[in-house]
PDB file of N, CA, C and O in Angstrom:
ATOM      1  N   MET A   1      -7.479   0.131  -6.398  1.00  0.00           N
ATOM      2  CA  MET A   1      -5.823  -0.011  -6.041  1.00  0.00           C
ATOM      3  C   MET A   1      -5.789   0.456  -4.470  1.00  0.00           C
ATOM      4  O   MET A   1      -5.365  -0.249  -3.554  1.00  0.00           O
ATOM      5  N   ASN A   2      -6.269   1.653  -4.350  1.00  0.00           N
ATOM      6  CA  ASN A   2      -6.087   2.115  -3.196  1.00  0.00           C
ATOM      7  C   ASN A   2      -6.733   0.970  -2.169  1.00  0.00           C
ATOM      8  O   ASN A   2      -6.031   0.202  -1.512  1.00  0.00           O
ATOM      9  N   ILE A   3      -8.013   0.986  -2.146  1.00  0.00           N
ATOM     10  CA  ILE A   3      -8.581  -0.257  -1.435  1.00  0.00           C
ATOM     11  C   ILE A   3      -7.690  -1.839  -1.126  1.00  0.00           C
ATOM     12  O   ILE A   3      -7.969  -2.613  -0.211  1.00  0.00           O
ATOM     13  N   ALA A   4      -6.678  -2.018  -2.065  1.00  0.00           N
ATOM     14  CA  ALA A   4      -6.303  -3.336  -1.772  1.00  0.00           C
ATOM     15  C   ALA A   4      -5.101  -2.966  -1.047  1.00  0.00           C
ATOM     16  O   ALA A   4      -4.810  -3.807  -0.196  1.00  0.00           O
ATOM     17  N   SER A   5      -4.245  -1.892  -1.119  1.00  0.00           N
ATOM     18  CA  SER A   5      -3.346  -1.352   0.258  1.00  0.00           C
ATOM     19  C   SER A   5      -4.088  -1.389   1.583  1.00  0.00           C
ATOM     20  O   SER A   5      -3.619  -1.861   2.619  1.00  0.00           O
ATOM     21  N   ARG A   6      -5.433  -0.783   1.434  1.00  0.00           N
ATOM     22  CA  ARG A   6      -5.973  -0.687   3.242  1.00  0.00           C
ATOM     23  C   ARG A   6      -6.276  -2.005   3.170  1.00  0.00           C
ATOM     24  O   ARG A   6      -6.536  -2.407   4.303  1.00  0.00           O
ATOM     25  N   PHE A   7      -6.354  -2.785   2.430  1.00  0.00           N
ATOM     26  CA  PHE A   7      -6.997  -4.503   3.062  1.00  0.00           C
ATOM     27  C   PHE A   7      -5.720  -4.955   3.615  1.00  0.00           C
ATOM     28  O   PHE A   7      -5.686  -5.518   4.709  1.00  0.00           O
ATOM     29  N   PHE A   8      -4.594  -4.725   2.871  1.00  0.00           N
ATOM     30  CA  PHE A   8      -3.267  -5.334   3.395  1.00  0.00           C
ATOM     31  C   PHE A   8      -2.839  -4.694   4.863  1.00  0.00           C
ATOM     32  O   PHE A   8      -2.301  -5.398   5.718  1.00  0.00           O
ATOM     33  N   TYR A   9      -3.145  -3.214   5.083  1.00  0.00           N
ATOM     34  CA  TYR A   9      -3.132  -2.676   6.042  1.00  0.00           C
ATOM     35  C   TYR A   9      -3.754  -3.266   6.979  1.00  0.00           C
ATOM     36  O   TYR A   9      -3.047  -3.640   7.915  1.00  0.00           O
ATOM     37  N   MET A  10      -5.122  -3.527   7.054  1.00  0.00           N
ATOM     38  CA  MET A  10      -6.195  -4.389   7.902  1.00  0.00           C
ATOM     39  C   MET A  10      -5.623  -5.938   8.289  1.00  0.00           C
ATOM     40  O   MET A  10      -5.840  -6.502   9.361  1.00  0.00           O
ATOM     41  N   LEU A  11      -5.101  -6.306   7.536  1.00  0.00           N
ATOM     42  CA  LEU A  11      -4.485  -7.640   7.578  1.00  0.00           C
ATOM     43  C   LEU A  11      -3.337  -7.338   8.498  1.00  0.00           C
ATOM     44  O   LEU A  11      -3.204  -8.145   9.417  1.00  0.00           O
ATOM     45  N   HIS A  12      -2.644  -6.536   8.455  1.00  0.00           N
ATOM     46  CA  HIS A  12      -0.923  -6.248   9.207  1.00  0.00           C
ATOM     47  C   HIS A  12      -1.732  -5.845  10.463  1.00  0.00           C
ATOM     48  O   HIS A  12      -1.113  -6.367  11.390  1.00  0.00           O
ATOM     49  N   TRP A  13      -2.949  -5.089  11.043  1.00  0.00           N
ATOM     50  CA  TRP A  13      -3.414  -4.776  11.895  1.00  0.00           C
ATOM     51  C   TRP A  13      -3.881  -6.052  12.868  1.00  0.00           C
ATOM     52  O   TRP A  13      -3.641  -6.296  14.050  1.00  0.00           O
ATOM     53  N   LEU A  14      -4.518  -6.636  12.027  1.00  0.00           N
ATOM     54  CA  LEU A  14      -4.981  -8.278  12.671  1.00  0.00           C
ATOM     55  C   LEU A  14      -3.981  -9.096  13.081  1.00  0.00           C
ATOM     56  O   LEU A  14      -4.022  -9.648  14.181  1.00  0.00           O
ATOM     57  N   PHE A  15      -3.096  -9.233  12.324  1.00  0.00           N
ATOM     58  CA  PHE A  15      -1.919 -10.244  12.465  1.00  0.00           C
ATOM     59  C   PHE A  15      -1.131  -9.891  13.673  1.00  0.00           C
ATOM     60  O   PHE A  15      -0.686 -10.680  14.506  1.00  0.00           O
ATOM     61  N   ASP A  16      -1.012  -8.520  13.653  1.00  0.00           N
ATOM     62  CA  ASP A  16       0.101  -7.755  14.561  1.00  0.00           C
ATOM     63  C   ASP A  16      -0.883  -7.884  16.101  1.00  0.00           C
ATOM     64  O   ASP A  16      -0.403  -8.165  17.199  1.00  0.00           O
ATOM     65  N   ASN A  17      -2.004  -7.664  15.883  1.00  0.00           N
ATOM     66  CA  ASN A  17      -2.832  -7.810  17.212  1.00  0.00           C
ATOM     67  C   ASN A  17      -2.861  -8.935  17.771  1.00  0.00           C
ATOM     68  O   ASN A  17      -2.834  -8.992  19.000  1.00  0.00           O
ATOM     69  N   ILE A  18      -2.935 -10.289  16.853  1.00  0.00           N
ATOM     70  CA  ILE A  18      -2.869 -11.540  17.541  1.00  0.00           C
ATOM     71  C   ILE A  18      -1.372 -11.838  18.042  1.00  0.00           C
ATOM     72  O   ILE A  18      -1.201 -12.556  19.027  1.00  0.00           O
ATOM     73  N   TYR A  19      -0.447 -11.354  17.446  1.00  0.00           N
ATOM     74  CA  TYR A  19       0.960 -11.461  17.772  1.00  0.00           C
ATOM     75  C   TYR A  19       1.044 -11.042  19.232  1.00  0.00           C
ATOM     76  O   TYR A  19       1.623 -11.770  20.039  1.00  0.00           O
ATOM     77  N   ILE A  20       0.392  -9.697  19.660  1.00  0.00           N
ATOM     78  CA  ILE A  20       0.656  -9.028  20.585  1.00  0.00           C
ATOM     79  C   ILE A  20      -0.127  -9.902  21.871  1.00  0.00           C
ATOM     80  O   ILE A  20       0.430 -10.019  22.963  1.00  0.00           O
ATOM     81  N   ILE A  21      -1.326 -10.423  21.621  1.00  0.00           N
ATOM     82  CA  ILE A  21      -2.295 -10.683  22.393  1.00  0.00           C
ATOM     83  C   ILE A  21      -1.303 -12.237  22.896  1.00  0.00           C
ATOM     84  O   ILE A  21      -1.015 -12.518  24.060  1.00  0.00           O
ATOM     85  N   LEU A  22      -0.940 -13.039  21.686  1.00  0.00           N
ATOM     86  CA  LEU A  22       0.025 -14.208  22.420  1.00  0.00           C
ATOM     87  C   LEU A  22       1.050 -13.903  23.263  1.00  0.00           C
ATOM     88  O   LEU A  22       1.269 -14.531  24.299  1.00  0.00           O
ATOM     89  N   ARG A  23       1.774 -12.856  22.834  1.00  0.00           N
ATOM     90  CA  ARG A  23       2.986 -12.291  23.656  1.00  0.00           C
ATOM     91  C   ARG A  23       2.414 -12.071  25.165  1.00  0.00           C
ATOM     92  O   ARG A  23       2.874 -12.584  26.186  1.00  0.00           O
ATOM     93  N   LEU A  24       1.368 -11.240  25.072  1.00  0.00           N
ATOM     94  CA  LEU A  24       0.405 -11.232  26.311  1.00  0.00           C
ATOM     95  C   LEU A  24       0.287 -12.429  27.521  1.00  0.00           C
ATOM     96  O   LEU A  24       0.707 -12.519  28.674  1.00  0.00           O
ATOM     97  N   ILE A  25      -0.448 -13.222  26.696  1.00  0.00           N
ATOM     98  CA  ILE A  25      -0.763 -14.667  27.473  1.00  0.00           C
ATOM     99  C   ILE A  25       0.234 -15.589  27.794  1.00  0.00           C
ATOM    100  O   ILE A  25       0.175 -16.527  28.589  1.00  0.00           O
ATOM    101  N   ASN A  26       1.399 -15.120  26.902  1.00  0.00           N
ATOM    102  CA  ASN A  26       2.627 -16.220  27.163  1.00  0.00           C
ATOM    103  C   ASN A  26       2.728 -17.383  27.530  1.00  0.00           C
ATOM    104  O   ASN A  26       3.398 -17.857  28.448  1.00  0.00           O
ATOM    105  N   SER A  27       1.636 -18.160  26.357  1.00  0.00           N
ATOM    106  CA  SER A  27       1.284 -19.655  26.740  1.00  0.00           C
ATOM    107  C   SER A  27       1.534 -20.090  25.366  1.00  0.00           C
ATOM    108  O   SER A  27       1.444 -19.557  24.260  1.00  0.00           O
ATOM    109  N   LYS A  28       1.920 -21.369  25.861  1.00  0.00           N
ATOM    110  CA  LYS A  28       2.513 -22.419  24.918  1.00  0.00           C
ATOM    111  C   LYS A  28       1.179 -23.004  24.201  1.00  0.00           C
ATOM    112  O   LYS A  28       0.870 -24.173  24.433  1.00  0.00           O
ATOM    113  N   ILE A  29       0.371 -22.198  23.320  1.00  0.00           N
ATOM    114  CA  ILE A  29      -1.358 -22.885  22.751  1.00  0.00           C
ATOM    115  C   ILE A  29      -0.606 -23.748  21.583  1.00  0.00           C
ATOM    116  O   ILE A  29       0.174 -23.197  20.806  1.00  0.00           O
ATOM    117  N   LYS A  30      -0.919 -25.237  21.516  1.00  0.00           N
ATOM    118  CA  LYS A  30      -0.288 -25.836  20.324  1.00  0.00           C
ATOM    119  C   LYS A  30      -1.073 -25.181  19.043  1.00  0.00           C
ATOM    120  O   LYS A  30      -2.213 -24.716  19.038  1.00  0.00           O
ATOM    121  N   GLY A  31      -0.066 -25.285  17.868  1.00  0.00           N
ATOM    122  CA  GLY A  31      -0.809 -25.053  16.780  1.00  0.00           C
ATOM    123  C   GLY A  31      -0.452 -23.468  16.391  1.00  0.00           C
ATOM    124  O   GLY A  31      -0.412 -23.111  15.214  1.00  0.00           O
ATOM    125  N   LEU A  32      -0.238 -22.701  17.323  1.00  0.00           N
ATOM    126  CA  LEU A  32      -0.123 -21.313  17.553  1.00  0.00           C
ATOM    127  C   LEU A  32       1.263 -20.680  17.785  1.00  0.00           C
ATOM    128  O   LEU A  32       1.782 -20.643  18.900  1.00  0.00           O
ATOM    129  N   ASP A  33       1.887 -20.140  16.566  1.00  0.00           N
ATOM    130  CA  ASP A  33       3.339 -19.795  16.535  1.00  0.00           C
ATOM    131  C   ASP A  33       3.521 -18.061  16.566  1.00  0.00           C
ATOM    132  O   ASP A  33       3.398 -17.290  15.614  1.00  0.00           O
ATOM    133  N   LYS A  34       3.836 -17.761  17.905  1.00  0.00           N
ATOM    134  CA  LYS A  34       3.965 -16.153  17.843  1.00  0.00           C
ATOM    135  C   LYS A  34       4.412 -15.448  16.758  1.00  0.00           C
ATOM    136  O   LYS A  34       3.706 -14.589  16.229  1.00  0.00           O
ATOM    137  N   GLU A  35       6.041 -15.854  16.185  1.00  0.00           N
ATOM    138  CA  GLU A  35       6.747 -15.743  15.150  1.00  0.00           C
ATOM    139  C   GLU A  35       6.125 -15.523  13.880  1.00  0.00           C
ATOM    140  O   GLU A  35       6.473 -14.634  13.103  1.00  0.00           O
ATOM    141  N   TYR A  36       5.136 -16.398  13.661  1.00  0.00           N
ATOM    142  CA  TYR A  36       4.283 -16.770  12.328  1.00  0.00           C
ATOM    143  C   TYR A  36       3.657 -15.457  12.136  1.00  0.00           C
ATOM    144  O   TYR A  36       3.798 -14.740  11.146  1.00  0.00           O
ATOM    145  N   PHE A  37       2.804 -15.160  13.402  1.00  0.00           N
ATOM    146  CA  PHE A  37       2.098 -14.044  12.927  1.00  0.00           C
ATOM    147  C   PHE A  37       2.863 -13.013  12.882  1.00  0.00           C
ATOM    148  O   PHE A  37       2.646 -12.304  11.899  1.00  0.00           O
ATOM    149  N   ARG A  38       3.889 -12.567  13.753  1.00  0.00           N
ATOM    150  CA  ARG A  38       4.730 -11.427  13.408  1.00  0.00           C
ATOM    151  C   ARG A  38       5.272 -11.365  11.876  1.00  0.00           C
ATOM    152  O   ARG A  38       5.309 -10.267  11.322  1.00  0.00           O
ATOM    153  N   GLN A  39       5.649 -12.417  11.257  1.00  0.00           N
ATOM    154  CA  GLN A  39       5.938 -12.234   9.950  1.00  0.00           C
ATOM    155  C   GLN A  39       5.283 -12.216   8.881  1.00  0.00           C
ATOM    156  O   GLN A  39       5.661 -11.827   7.775  1.00  0.00           O
ATOM    157  N   LEU A  40       3.713 -12.878   9.362  1.00  0.00           N
ATOM    158  CA  LEU A  40       2.595 -12.565   8.602  1.00  0.00           C
ATOM    159  C   LEU A  40       2.354 -11.072   8.459  1.00  0.00           C
ATOM    160  O   LEU A  40       2.212 -10.639   7.316  1.00  0.00           O
ATOM    161  N   SER A  41       2.304 -10.399   9.288  1.00  0.00           N
ATOM    162  CA  SER A  41       2.115  -9.029   9.978  1.00  0.00           C
ATOM    163  C   SER A  41       2.940  -7.974   9.099  1.00  0.00           C
ATOM    164  O   SER A  41       2.440  -6.924   8.695  1.00  0.00           O
ATOM    165  N   ARG A  42       4.404  -8.414   8.823  1.00  0.00           N
ATOM    166  CA  ARG A  42       5.379  -7.832   8.180  1.00  0.00           C
ATOM    167  C   ARG A  42       4.981  -7.710   6.740  1.00  0.00           C
ATOM    168  O   ARG A  42       4.760  -6.668   6.123  1.00  0.00           O
ATOM    169  N   LYS A  43       4.920  -9.070   6.265  1.00  0.00           N
ATOM    170  CA  LYS A  43       4.370  -9.338   4.928  1.00  0.00           C
ATOM    171  C   LYS A  43       3.439  -8.472   4.274  1.00  0.00           C
ATOM    172  O   LYS A  43       3.534  -7.892   3.192  1.00  0.00           O
ATOM    173  N   CYS A  44       2.237  -8.495   5.390  1.00  0.00           N
ATOM    174  CA  CYS A  44       1.144  -7.653   4.647  1.00  0.00           C
ATOM    175  C   CYS A  44       1.265  -6.215   4.735  1.00  0.00           C
ATOM    176  O   CYS A  44       0.693  -5.473   3.937  1.00  0.00           O
ATOM    177  N   TRP A  45       2.050  -5.768   5.754  1.00  0.00           N
ATOM    178  CA  TRP A  45       2.664  -4.187   6.189  1.00  0.00           C
ATOM    179  C   TRP A  45       3.449  -4.153   4.473  1.00  0.00           C
ATOM    180  O   TRP A  45       3.117  -3.290   3.661  1.00  0.00           O
ATOM    181  N   MET A  46       4.333  -5.063   4.201  1.00  0.00           N
ATOM    182  CA  MET A  46       5.053  -4.772   2.752  1.00  0.00           C
ATOM    183  C   MET A  46       4.389  -4.285   1.810  1.00  0.00           C
ATOM    184  O   MET A  46       4.425  -3.160   1.310  1.00  0.00           O
ATOM    185  N   PHE A  47       3.468  -5.622   1.468  1.00  0.00           N
ATOM    186  CA  PHE A  47       2.579  -5.588   0.313  1.00  0.00           C
ATOM    187  C   PHE A  47       1.675  -4.286   0.582  1.00  0.00           C
ATOM    188  O   PHE A  47       1.720  -3.419  -0.291  1.00  0.00           O
ATOM    189  N   GLY A  48       1.018  -4.106   1.487  1.00  0.00           N
ATOM    190  CA  GLY A  48       0.364  -2.685   1.332  1.00  0.00           C
ATOM    191  C   GLY A  48       1.186  -1.734   0.879  1.00  0.00           C
ATOM    192  O   GLY A  48       0.814  -1.073  -0.091  1.00  0.00           O
ATOM    193  N   ILE A  49       2.251  -1.518   1.386  1.00  0.00           N
ATOM    194  CA  ILE A  49       3.144  -0.189   0.984  1.00  0.00           C
ATOM    195  C   ILE A  49       3.657  -0.402  -0.508  1.00  0.00           C
ATOM    196  O   ILE A  49       4.089   0.535  -1.179  1.00  0.00           O
ATOM    197  N   SER A  50       3.586  -1.521  -0.904  1.00  0.00           N
ATOM    198  CA  SER A  50       4.147  -1.776  -2.097  1.00  0.00           C
ATOM    199  C   SER A  50       2.901  -1.514  -3.246  1.00  0.00           C
ATOM    200  O   SER A  50       3.159  -1.027  -4.347  1.00  0.00           O
ATOM    201  N   VAL A  51       1.856  -1.809  -2.935  1.00  0.00           N
ATOM    202  CA  VAL A  51       0.571  -1.869  -3.717  1.00  0.00           C
ATOM    203  C   VAL A  51       0.117  -0.059  -3.802  1.00  0.00           C
ATOM    204  O   VAL A  51      -0.436   0.506  -4.746  1.00  0.00           O
ATOM    205  N   PHE A  52       0.526   0.492  -2.605  1.00  0.00           N
ATOM    206  CA  PHE A  52       0.391   1.984  -2.578  1.00  0.00           C
ATOM    207  C   PHE A  52       1.285   2.615  -3.350  1.00  0.00           C
ATOM    208  O   PHE A  52       0.848   3.657  -3.838  1.00  0.00           O
ATOM    209  N   LEU A  53       2.662   2.269  -3.695  1.00  0.00           N
ATOM    210  CA  LEU A  53       3.717   2.690  -4.061  1.00  0.00           C
ATOM    211  C   LEU A  53       3.350   2.539  -5.846  1.00  0.00           C
ATOM    212  O   LEU A  53       3.755   3.354  -6.675  1.00  0.00           O
ATOM    213  N   VAL A  54       2.602   1.459  -6.138  1.00  0.00           N
ATOM    214  CA  VAL A  54       2.380   1.439  -7.718  1.00  0.00           C
ATOM    215  C   VAL A  54       1.157   2.305  -7.749  1.00  0.00           C
ATOM    216  O   VAL A  54       0.887   2.691  -8.886  1.00  0.00           O
ATOM    217  N   TYR A  55       0.406   2.682  -6.876  1.00  0.00           N
ATOM    218  CA  TYR A  55      -0.762   3.304  -7.195  1.00  0.00           C
ATOM    219  C   TYR A  55      -0.383   4.777  -7.421  1.00  0.00           C
ATOM    220  O   TYR A  55      -0.819   5.386  -8.397  1.00  0.00           O
ATOM    221  N   CYS A  56       0.677   5.519  -6.242  1.00  0.00           N
ATOM    222  CA  CYS A  56       1.045   6.643  -6.483  1.00  0.00           C
ATOM    223  C   CYS A  56       1.708   6.908  -7.727  1.00  0.00           C
ATOM    224  O   CYS A  56       1.646   8.031  -8.229  1.00  0.00           O
ATOM    225  N   ILE A  57       2.401   5.875  -8.320  1.00  0.00           N
ATOM    226  CA  ILE A  57       3.361   6.114  -9.336  1.00  0.00           C
ATOM    227  C   ILE A  57       2.517   6.228 -10.674  1.00  0.00           C
ATOM    228  O   ILE A  57       2.844   6.912 -11.644  1.00  0.00           O
ATOM    229  N   LYS A  58       1.269   5.370 -10.556  1.00  0.00           N
ATOM    230  CA  LYS A  58      -0.073   5.441 -11.612  1.00  0.00           C
ATOM    231  C   LYS A  58      -0.443   6.822 -11.544  1.00  0.00           C
ATOM    232  O   LYS A  58      -0.417   7.400 -12.631  1.00  0.00           O
ATOM    233  N   VAL A  59      -0.824   7.587 -10.421  1.00  0.00           N
ATOM    234  CA  VAL A  59      -1.258   8.851 -10.364  1.00  0.00           C
ATOM    235  C   VAL A  59      -0.637   9.960 -10.873  1.00  0.00           C
ATOM    236  O   VAL A  59      -1.204  10.887 -11.452  1.00  0.00           O
ATOM    237  N   LEU A  60       0.900   9.821 -10.582  1.00  0.00           N
ATOM    238  CA  LEU A  60       2.004  10.707 -10.999  1.00  0.00           C
ATOM    239  C   LEU A  60       2.058  10.733 -12.559  1.00  0.00           C
ATOM    240  O   LEU A  60       2.179  11.799 -13.162  1.00  0.00           O
ATOM    241  N   ARG A  61       1.967   9.531 -13.195  1.00  0.00           N
ATOM    242  CA  ARG A  61       2.032   9.221 -14.554  1.00  0.00           C
ATOM    243  C   ARG A  61       1.058   9.931 -15.378  1.00  0.00           C
ATOM    244  O   ARG A  61       1.333  10.556 -16.402  1.00  0.00           O
ATOM    245  N   LYS A  62      -0.182   9.780 -14.823  1.00  0.00           N
ATOM    246  CA  LYS A  62      -1.283  10.384 -15.386  1.00  0.00           C
ATOM    247  C   LYS A  62      -1.541  11.700 -15.552  1.00  0.00           C
ATOM    248  O   LYS A  62      -2.017  12.167 -16.587  1.00  0.00           O
ATOM    249  N   THR A  63      -1.118  12.621 -14.132  1.00  0.00           N
ATOM    250  CA  THR A  63      -0.613  13.803 -13.917  1.00  0.00           C
ATOM    251  C   THR A  63       0.030  14.302 -14.810  1.00  0.00           C
ATOM    252  O   THR A  63      -0.405  15.294 -15.395  1.00  0.00           O
ATOM    253  N   TYR A  64       1.264  13.717 -15.143  1.00  0.00           N
ATOM    254  CA  TYR A  64       2.337  14.204 -15.947  1.00  0.00           C
ATOM    255  C   TYR A  64       1.679  14.485 -17.444  1.00  0.00           C
ATOM    256  O   TYR A  64       1.713  15.580 -18.007  1.00  0.00           O
ATOM    257  N   THR A  65       0.992  13.114 -18.048  1.00  0.00           N
ATOM    258  CA  THR A  65       0.584  13.446 -19.164  1.00  0.00           C
ATOM    259  C   THR A  65      -0.329  14.027 -19.412  1.00  0.00           C
ATOM    260  O   THR A  65      -0.550  14.303 -20.591  1.00  0.00           O
ATOM    261  N   ASP A  66      -1.216  14.441 -18.380  1.00  0.00           N
ATOM    262  CA  ASP A  66      -2.237  15.799 -18.328  1.00  0.00           C
ATOM    263  C   ASP A  66      -1.653  16.959 -18.515  1.00  0.00           C
ATOM    264  O   ASP A  66      -1.899  17.723 -19.448  1.00  0.00           O
ATOM    265  N   GLU A  67      -0.653  17.183 -17.413  1.00  0.00           N
ATOM    266  CA  GLU A  67      -0.058  18.358 -17.670  1.00  0.00           C
ATOM    267  C   GLU A  67       0.741  18.395 -19.130  1.00  0.00           C
ATOM    268  O   GLU A  67       0.670  19.482 -19.704  1.00  0.00           O
ATOM    269  N   SER A  68       1.435  17.428 -19.754  1.00  0.00           N
ATOM    270  CA  SER A  68       1.849  17.843 -21.021  1.00  0.00           C
ATOM    271  C   SER A  68       1.065  18.255 -22.117  1.00  0.00           C
ATOM    272  O   SER A  68       1.283  19.095 -22.989  1.00  0.00           O
ATOM    273  N   ASP A  69      -0.165  17.287 -21.846  1.00  0.00           N
ATOM    274  CA  ASP A  69      -1.312  17.716 -22.908  1.00  0.00           C
ATOM    275  C   ASP A  69      -1.488  18.897 -22.823  1.00  0.00           C
ATOM    276  O   ASP A  69      -1.185  19.563 -23.812  1.00  0.00           O
ATOM    277  N   LEU A  70      -2.102  19.678 -21.483  1.00  0.00           N
ATOM    278  CA  LEU A  70      -2.348  21.170 -21.382  1.00  0.00           C
ATOM    279  C   LEU A  70      -1.375  21.710 -21.934  1.00  0.00           C
ATOM    280  O   LEU A  70      -1.781  22.482 -22.803  1.00  0.00           O
ATOM    281  N   LYS A  71       0.261  21.676 -21.823  1.00  0.00           N
ATOM    282  CA  LYS A  71       1.345  22.414 -22.369  1.00  0.00           C
ATOM    283  C   LYS A  71       1.299  22.405 -23.912  1.00  0.00           C
ATOM    284  O   LYS A  71       1.627  23.366 -24.607  1.00  0.00           O
ATOM    285  N   VAL A  72       0.887  21.293 -24.344  1.00  0.00           N
ATOM    286  CA  VAL A  72       1.096  21.284 -25.983  1.00  0.00           C
ATOM    287  C   VAL A  72      -0.049  22.100 -26.743  1.00  0.00           C
ATOM    288  O   VAL A  72       0.036  22.678 -27.826  1.00  0.00           O
ATOM    289  N   ALA A  73      -1.326  21.971 -25.735  1.00  0.00           N
ATOM    290  CA  ALA A  73      -2.427  22.761 -26.516  1.00  0.00           C
ATOM    291  C   ALA A  73      -2.361  24.092 -25.913  1.00  0.00           C
ATOM    292  O   ALA A  73      -3.151  24.864 -26.456  1.00  0.00           O
ATOM    293  N   ALA A  74      -1.690  24.600 -24.986  1.00  0.00           N
ATOM    294  CA  ALA A  74      -1.597  26.039 -24.712  1.00  0.00           C
ATOM    295  C   ALA A  74      -0.514  26.431 -25.927  1.00  0.00           C
ATOM    296  O   ALA A  74      -0.795  27.392 -26.643  1.00  0.00           O
ATOM    297  N   VAL A  75       0.341  25.918 -26.086  1.00  0.00           N
ATOM    298  CA  VAL A  75       1.678  26.152 -27.314  1.00  0.00           C
ATOM    299  C   VAL A  75       1.143  26.403 -28.686  1.00  0.00           C
ATOM    300  O   VAL A  75       1.491  27.218 -29.540  1.00  0.00           O
ATOM    301  N   ASN A  76      -0.034  25.261 -28.676  1.00  0.00           N
ATOM    302  CA  ASN A  76      -0.771  25.214 -30.065  1.00  0.00           C
ATOM    303  C   ASN A  76      -1.658  26.477 -30.319  1.00  0.00           C
ATOM    304  O   ASN A  76      -1.786  26.876 -31.476  1.00  0.00           O
ATOM    305  N   LYS A  77      -2.218  27.063 -29.378  1.00  0.00           N
ATOM    306  CA  LYS A  77      -3.021  28.072 -29.516  1.00  0.00           C
ATOM    307  C   LYS A  77      -2.165  29.584 -29.338  1.00  0.00           C
ATOM    308  O   LYS A  77      -2.731  30.590 -29.766  1.00  0.00           O
ATOM    309  N   MET A  78      -1.061  29.692 -28.824  1.00  0.00           N
ATOM    310  CA  MET A  78      -0.187  30.953 -28.884  1.00  0.00           C
ATOM    311  C   MET A  78       0.243  31.144 -30.486  1.00  0.00           C
ATOM    312  O   MET A  78       0.368  32.237 -31.040  1.00  0.00           O
ATOM    313  N   THR A  79       0.450  29.798 -31.125  1.00  0.00           N
ATOM    314  CA  THR A  79       1.071  29.992 -32.519  1.00  0.00           C
ATOM    315  C   THR A  79       0.610  30.631 -33.299  1.00  0.00           C
ATOM    316  O   THR A  79      -0.620  30.569 -33.322  1.00  0.00           O
ATOM    317  N   VAL A  80       1.215  31.477 -34.237  1.00  0.00           N
ATOM    318  CA  VAL A  80       0.452  32.499 -35.165  1.00  0.00           C
ATOM    319  C   VAL A  80       0.506  31.622 -36.413  1.00  0.00           C
ATOM    320  O   VAL A  80       1.531  31.120 -36.874  1.00  0.00           O
ATOM    321  N   LYS A  81      -1.123  31.463 -37.055  1.00  0.00           N
ATOM    322  CA  LYS A  81      -1.411  30.824 -37.989  1.00  0.00           C
ATOM    323  C   LYS A  81      -1.227  31.580 -39.079  1.00  0.00           C
ATOM    324  O   LYS A  81      -1.466  31.120 -40.196  1.00  0.00           O
TER     325      LYS A  81
END
């Protein structure tokens, strides 16, 4: 899951650099729209952040369940039988 977010960050970097280069040359190349690359870059950045957020929530859920299981096991050990 973390690889997917890094992939989207890479696409963000790529499209952002294309946008910057097109702004620097400031020419009207037919078929290349600067704003299209800017929007694409922002969408990739948003997807990367969203995927990383889902990954973090999954890790937190797993950590919480593991801690809960450890707490239950510790309580069961301390009870008098």
